[in-house]
ROMI-93555 format. One record per residue: x negated, y, z negated of N, C-alpha, C in turn. Coordinates in steps of 0.02 Angstrom, whole numbers, padded with zeros to 5 digits, always signed. Atoms other than C-alpha are relative to their C-alpha. Layout:
<sites>
XYZXYZXYZ;...
</sites>
This chain:
<sites>
+00022-00062-00033-01603-05226-00012+00026+00061-00038;-00020-00059+00037-01601-05058-00099+00046+00044+00043;-00044-00046-00035-01465-04934-00054-00038+00065+00015;+00030-00065-00014-01504-04764+00019-00004+00043-00062;+00000-00039+00063-01457-04689-00149-00057-00021-00045;+00057+00024+00040-01585-04800-00236-00066+00027+00028;+00060-00025-00032-01717-04749-00110-00008+00075-00012;+00003-00072+00013-01672-04566-00136-00025+00013-00071;+00025-00008+00068-01699-04585-00323-00076-00013-00003;+00072+00014-00003-01870-04662-00285-00038+00059+00032;+00033-00056-00033-01911-04517-00169-00007+00059-00049;+00003-00055+00048-01869-04389-00305-00054-00013-00052;+00049+00018+00052-01985-04485-00424-00071-00006+00026;+00068+00004-00026-02135-04485-00307-00044+00052-00034;+00048-00043+00035-02286-04411-00395-00045+00034+00051;+00039-00037-00050-02367-04273-00291-00075-00013-00009;+00071+00012+00012-02536-04303-00374-00021-00067+00029;+00016+00067-00027-02531-04488-00327+00001+00001+00076;-00001-00006-00073-02480-04446-00149-00062+00036+00025;+00060-00037-00020-02623-04321-00140-00062-00044-00005;+00056+00048+00006-02743-04456-00203-00004-00043+00063;-00002+00043-00059-02687-04565-00058-00022+00037+00062;+00020-00040-00057-02706-04426+00069-00075+00011+00000;+00073-00010+00007-02881-04389+00003-00038-00064+00018;+00034+00064-00012-02926-04574+00009-00004-00016+00075;-00002+00013-00072-02873-04589+00192-00041+00053+00037;+00036-00055-00031-02941-04418+00240+00033+00026+00063;-00031-00029-00060-02879-04297+00371-00021+00072+00010;+00008-00070-00020-02920-04138+00464+00028+00006+00071;-00028-00010-00067-02818-04075+00611-00054+00025+00048;+00049-00020-00050-02929-04065+00766+00031+00042+00056;-00037-00038-00052-02795-03975+00869-00006-00033+00068;+00005+00036-00064-02804-04111+01002+00065+00004+00039;-00064-00006-00034-02618-04087+01041+00037-00065+00012;-00031+00065-00015-02581-04273+01050+00068-00008-00034;-00064+00007+00036-02440-04260+00921+00054+00046+00028;-00047-00048-00029-02357-04124+01025+00017-00015+00073;-00007+00013-00071-02366-04202+01197+00034-00067+00014;-00027+00063-00025-02276-04336+01296-00056-00049+00013;+00051+00050-00013-02366-04500+01322-00027+00006+00072;+00021-00015-00069-02370-04463+01509+00026+00069+00016;-00022-00069-00011-02367-04278+01545-00031+00029+00063;+00024-00031-00062-02400-04157+01686-00075+00007+00001;+00072-00009+00004-02576-04128+01624-00040-00063+00009;+00038+00062-00007-02619-04312+01641+00012-00032+00068;-00006+00025-00068-02581-04328+01826+00070-00017+00021;-00069+00015-00017-02393-04351+01819+00036+00060+00026;-00043-00053-00025-02261-04249+01907+00063+00001-00042;-00057-00003+00046-02126-04188+01788+00066-00014+00034;-00064+00009-00033-01990-04194+01918+00007-00071+00028;-00007+00065-00034-02029-04354+02012-00022-00058-00043;+00027+00054+00040-02117-04451+01875-00058-00035+00034;+00053+00032-00038-02255-04487+02000-00068+00017-00030;+00067-00010+00027-02428-04509+01924-00050-00035+00047;+00050+00027-00047-02573-04530+02046+00033-00041+00055;-00032+00033-00057-02450-04582+02180+00045-00057-00019;-00040+00056+00021-02366-04717+02077+00055+00024-00047;-00055-00020+00043-02199-04706+01991-00018-00016-00073;+00018+00009+00070-02226-04682+01804+00055+00030-00044;-00051-00024+00046-02103-04664+01663-00033+00046-00052;+00024-00045+00052-02132-04514+01551+00038-00014-00064;-00029+00010+00066-02102-04545+01367-00003+00068-00036;+00003-00067+00028-02051-04373+01301-00020+00001-00073;+00014-00012+00071-02116-04305+01137+00066-00001-00038;-00062+00005+00040-01986-04347+01004-00017+00011-00073;+00010-00016+00071-01989-04264+00833+00067+00021-00030;-00065-00013+00032-01838-04263+00718+00000+00069-00033;-00008-00065+00031-01774-04093+00663+00069+00004-00032;-00063-00004+00037-01640-04061+00531+00040+00061+00022;-00041-00057-00022-01492-03943+00564-00023+00067-00028;+00022-00064+00028-01556-03809+00445-00068+00021+00028;+00063-00017-00032-01729-03820+00524+00011+00029+00069;-00017-00028-00066-01650-03789+00694+00020+00073-00008;-00022-00070+00010-01566-03632+00627-00058+00045-00019;+00058-00041+00019-01728-03572+00549-00042+00017+00062;+00038-00012-00061-01818-03592+00716+00038+00049+00045;-00039-00047-00040-01675-03503+00804-00010+00071-00025;+00006-00067+00029-01687-03356+00685-00071+00027+00009;+00069-00023-00004-01877-03350+00694-00017+00028+00069;+00018-00021-00067-01881-03330+00882+00058+00024+00042;-00060-00021-00036-01705-03275+00929+00015-00048+00058;-00011+00051-00050-01682-03440+01021+00073-00022+00000;-00063+00036-00003-01523-03522+01082-00011-00070-00029;+00005+00066+00030-01484-03691+01003-00037-00048+00045;+00031+00048-00046-01535-03787+01159-00073+00016+00015;+00071-00015-00006-01701-03695+01164-00041-00037-00053;+00034+00029+00058-01742-03776+00997+00007-00076-00002;-00014+00071+00013-01661-03948+00995+00038-00033+00057;-00037+00041-00049-01594-04088+01104+00026-00061-00038;-00024+00061+00032-01492-04242+01059-00054-00053-00002;+00046+00056+00002-01598-04386+00999+00020-00049+00055;-00019+00038-00059-01606-04495+01156+00025-00071-00014;-00016+00070+00014-01581-04663+01069+00076-00009-00005;-00071+00014+00000-01408-04734+01102+00037+00031+00058;-00031-00031-00058-01372-04626+01254-00014-00040+00063;+00008+00033-00064-01347-04698+01428+00010+00050+00056;-00007-00045-00057-01353-04620+01600+00065-00016+00037;-00063+00008-00035-01177-04597+01668+00000+00033+00068;-00005-00030-00067-01115-04532+01835-00018+00073-00001;+00012-00072+00003-01128-04352+01776-00056+00019-00049;+00054-00014+00046-01281-04368+01665+00005-00042-00063;+00000+00039+00062-01316-04433+01489+00069+00000-00034;-00062+00004+00037-01169-04492+01385-00008-00050-00057;+00001+00046+00056-01134-04581+01222-00008+00036-00066;+00009-00025+00068-01155-04560+01035-00072-00011-00022;+00066+00007+00029-01321-04530+00949-00001+00033-00068;+00007-00027+00068-01384-04479+00777-00061+00044-00004;+00054-00049+00012-01488-04326+00736-00025+00034+00063;+00027-00042-00053-01585-04202+00840-00075-00008+00005;+00072-00001-00012-01758-04197+00917-00019+00070+00023;+00024-00064-00027-01862-04043+00953+00005-00001+00076;-00008-00006-00073-01833-03981+01129-00068-00012+00034;+00061+00012-00040-01958-04031+01264+00003+00041+00064;+00003-00036-00064-02017-03946+01423+00004-00050+00057;-00006+00043-00058-02017-04016+01599-00050-00056+00003;+00051+00052+00003-02172-04119+01560+00014-00050-00055;-00013+00043+00057-02095-04199+01406-00038+00020-00062;+00036-00024+00058-02208-04100+01289+00047+00042-00044;-00039-00043+00044-02139-04008+01137+00004+00070+00031;-00011-00065-00031-02064-03845+01199-00040+00056-00035;+00035-00051+00038-02162-03751+01065-00075-00008+00001;+00072+00008-00010-02332-03816+01115-00022+00043+00058;+00022-00045-00053-02429-03691+01218-00074-00007+00013;+00070+00003-00020-02590-03722+01311-00026+00072+00009;+00030-00066-00009-02709-03574+01312+00013+00048-00056;-00012-00043+00057-02642-03504+01149-00055-00010-00052;+00047+00005+00054-02755-03470+01001+00037+00009-00065;-00034-00002+00064-02708-03493+00820-00050-00013-00055;+00040+00015+00059-02790-03486+00650+00031-00060-00034;-00028+00062+00025-02762-03666+00598-00036-00021-00063;+00033+00020+00062-02796-03710+00416-00028-00071+00005;+00030+00067+00005-02910-03858+00383+00051-00048-00028;-00045+00051+00027-02807-04015+00361+00072+00012+00016;-00070-00015-00014-02648-03941+00433+00024-00042+00059;-00019+00048-00052-02563-04082+00529+00052+00025+00048;-00052-00022-00045-02434-03973+00615-00025+00039+00059;+00026-00042-00054-02548-03877+00732-00007-00040+00063;+00005+00034-00064-02569-03915+00915-00054+00031+00042;+00044-00028-00049-02689-03894+01057-00073-00019-00010;+00071+00012+00006-02872-03926+01094-00032+00060-00034;+00031-00052+00040-02991-03825+00987-00006+00065+00039;+00002-00066-00030-02964-03643+01031+00039+00008+00064;-00034-00005-00064-02855-03681+01182+00075-00010-00004;-00072+00012+00004-02682-03724+01118+00024+00005-00071;-00028-00007+00067-02565-03702+00972+00075-00011-00001;-00073-00001+00011-02391-03723+00901+00022+00072-00006;-00022-00070-00001-02301-03560+00937+00049+00016-00055;-00045-00011+00057-02184-03583+00788-00031-00031-00063;+00038+00036+00051-02318-03646+00669+00027+00013-00070;-00022-00016+00068-02254-03556+00513+00070-00027-00015;-00069+00023+00010-02076-03620+00540+00011-00071+00025;-00005+00067-00028-02113-03794+00607+00034-00048-00049;-00036+00047+00043-02010-03941+00540-00046-00041-00045;+00038+00039+00047-02064-04053+00398-00038-00058+00033;+00034+00056-00032-02107-04197+00515-00065+00023+00032;+00062-00027-00028-02236-04084+00598-00048+00021-00055;+00042-00020+00056-02300-04016+00432-00037-00059-00031;+00028+00058+00034-02336-04192+00370-00037-00048+00046;+00034+00046-00046-02402-04278+00527-00076+00004-00011;-00019+00067-00021-02494-04398+00536+00022-00047-00057;-00018+00041+00058-02429-04458+00367+00075-00009-00006;-00069+00011+00019-02264-04532+00310+00001-00040-00065;-00008+00038+00062-02196-04616+00154+00039-00063+00014;-00031+00065-00014-02150-04800+00158+00058-00014-00048;-00062+00013+00036-01975-04793+00086+00054-00017+00051;-00055+00015-00045-01821-04871+00166+00042+00062+00013;-00040-00058-00018-01719-04740+00259-00041+00060+00021;+00042-00055-00023-01869-04630+00300-00030-00019+00067;+00021+00013-00069-01939-04612+00475-00074-00015+00004;+00069+00017-00014-02101-04677+00548-00018+00032+00067;+00012-00035-00063-02162-04551+00677-00057-00030+00040;+00055+00015-00046-02271-04589+00828-00028-00070-00010;+00023+00069+00000-02279-04778+00812-00019-00027-00068;+00015+00035+00062-02342-04900+00682-00058+00033-00038;+00054-00026+00041-02456-04854+00538-00066-00034+00017;+00067+00027-00012-02643-04877+00566-00041-00003-00064;+00033+00003+00065-02692-04852+00383+00054+00014-00052;-00046-00014+00054-02603-04848+00216-00034-00005-00067;+00026-00002+00068-02637-04813+00034+00061+00010-00045;-00060-00004+00040-02498-04850-00090+00061+00006+00046;-00060-00010-00042-02335-04785-00014-00013+00046+00058;+00017-00047-00054-02426-04664+00103-00026-00039+00060;+00023+00030-00063-02445-04720+00283-00029+00054+00045;+00032-00045-00048-02557-04640+00413+00010-00028+00070;-00013+00020-00069-02512-04646+00597-00057+00025+00046;+00057-00011-00043-02630-04640+00744-00014+00075+00011;+00020-00070-00008-02725-04475+00749-00076+00004-00004;+00073-00004+00000-02905-04430+00789-00027+00038-00061;+00022-00037+00058-02911-04320+00634-00005-00041-00064;+00003+00043+00059-02896-04466+00513-00073-00016-00018;+00067+00019+00024-03048-04510+00405-00045+00059-00012;+00040-00059+00012-03109-04331+00391+00015+00027-00070;-00008-00027+00068-03134-04241+00224+00057+00051-00003;-00052-00049+00013-02988-04142+00153-00006+00020-00073;+00010-00021+00069-03000-04036-00003+00065-00010-00040;-00055+00019+00044-02886-04062-00152+00061+00045+00009;-00058-00045-00006-02777-03907-00132+00040-00016+00063;-00034+00016-00062-02737-03952+00048+00034-00068-00003;-00031+00066+00009-02705-04134+00002+00063+00005-00042;-00059-00008+00042-02583-04079-00133+00056+00036+00037;-00051-00034-00040-02494-03960-00015+00033-00048+00049;-00026+00049-00047-02475-04099+00113+00042-00052-00038;-00036+00049+00040-02419-04220-00024+00068+00027-00022;-00064-00030+00020-02284-04099-00085+00048+00001+00059;-00042+00000-00060-02220-04084+00094+00024-00071+00016;-00019+00070-00011-02220-04274+00109+00059-00020-00045;-00055+00016+00045-02110-04292-00045+00064+00036+00021;-00058-00038-00023-01994-04154+00016+00031-00032+00061;-00026+00031-00061-01979-04238+00186+00036-00065-00016;-00032+00063+00018-01940-04408+00108+00069+00012-00030;-00064-00017+00031-01803-04330+00002+00049+00024+00052;-00045-00029-00050-01731-04232+00147+00024-00052+00049;-00021+00051-00048-01730-04381+00266+00053-00046-00031;-00050+00043+00032-01635-04487+00140+00064+00037-00014;-00061-00040+00009-01514-04348+00097+00038+00007+00066;-00030-00007-00066-01482-04324+00283+00034-00066+00020;-00027+00066-00018-01456-04512+00310+00064-00015-00038;-00059+00011+00041-01331-04521+00167+00058+00043+00025;-00052-00046-00024-01235-04369+00231+00026-00021+00068;-00022+00025-00066-01231-04438+00409+00047-00058-00009;-00041+00058+00013-01161-04601+00344+00069+00020-00028;-00062-00020+00031-01029-04513+00239+00045+00039+00047;-00039-00042-00046-00975-04394+00378+00018-00035+00065;-00008+00031-00065-00978-04518+00521+00071-00025+00011;-00064+00027-00024-00816-04552+00613-00008-00014+00074;+00005+00015-00071-00813-04642+00781+00043+00048+00041;-00037-00046-00043-00757-04530+00924+00005-00031+00070;-00007+00020-00070-00696-04556+01101-00045+00046+00041;+00050-00041-00034-00848-04496+01196+00025+00024+00068;-00030-00016-00064-00764-04502+01367-00048+00041+00045;+00047-00032-00045-00920-04455+01466-00041+00055-00031;+00038-00053+00034-00986-04330+01339-00058-00029-00039;+00051+00018+00049-01136-04332+01224+00023+00027-00067;-00019-00020+00068-01094-04328+01039-00058-00016-00047;+00055+00008+00048-01226-04302+00905+00030+00003-00070;-00022+00002+00070-01188-04353+00726-00058+00020-00045;+00050-00018+00050-01288-04261+00594+00034+00010-00067;-00027-00006+00067-01261-04218+00411+00059+00047-00004;-00055-00049+00000-01137-04082+00459+00060-00023+00041;-00055+00027-00040-01026-04192+00568-00018-00011+00072;+00011+00013-00072-01004-04229+00753-00007+00066+00037;+00013-00062-00037-01073-04098+00873-00013-00015+00074;+00018+00002-00070-01096-04063+01056-00074+00015+00007;+00072-00012-00009-01271-04047+01132-00021+00073-00012;+00018-00070+00014-01263-03857+01107+00008+00016-00074;-00004-00010+00072-01238-03881+00920+00068+00020-00026;-00067-00018+00022-01054-03833+00915+00038-00062-00021;-00038+00059+00023-00929-03947+00825+00035-00035+00058;-00033+00039-00052-00860-04087+00933+00072-00012-00018;-00070+00023+00007-00675-04111+00957+00016-00037+00064;-00017+00042-00057-00585-04222+01078+00021+00039+00061;-00023-00042-00056-00534-04076+01188-00060+00033+00034;+00056-00031-00035-00667-04032+01318+00012+00075+00009;-00007-00072-00009-00703-03847+01332-00002+00018+00074;
</sites>
């Protein structure tokens, strides 16, 4: 099995032209359906955000989960004068429900969600000039948009595509199509024509994302030190252990 460092070297060597060829071969145009920005069961589909009740039956909401790097969180904070928790939440994997709420250790951050489990930056009723082939936009045609579109994270810029390298993430489930190292995940915009300039822009973002994900994984591994959680939530990212509000974690509760 290759090390993360080996995979990082492979990511740096990815050829943008070849990635763009793959994107062109699969085809893509964002339809602004909003599926990549919404929870699997959300308020708009008959569920109740507070009770989890959908059509009278108890239903589990699967919140929208998109990885966001620490520097991307800060960029979003600066762009909209947001507090840390307005932008990001601890990745839920590894956390358990304790007497006073979630507790445990987890790795990395996810974009914040609203009461329905949708991305906090998705807005119904908004309008946005969405470039052809731009996988980060949200909303049904003319009715919704990403409110931080220009500053959205790499995972949103590259959806529904990912690169099949060890140590890189696979968003929104298994791949439904692939060409070389490029994988395409479920999206109604797949199979549509995309021009070369847009394919190359998306390909460059794909390579950047692959590099960044591997750099982040290596830094998390190097900085990780087990902590005594003691009922708290601790998030380990490339900058060390943090509390859910993004401040450094120490063993002394504030």
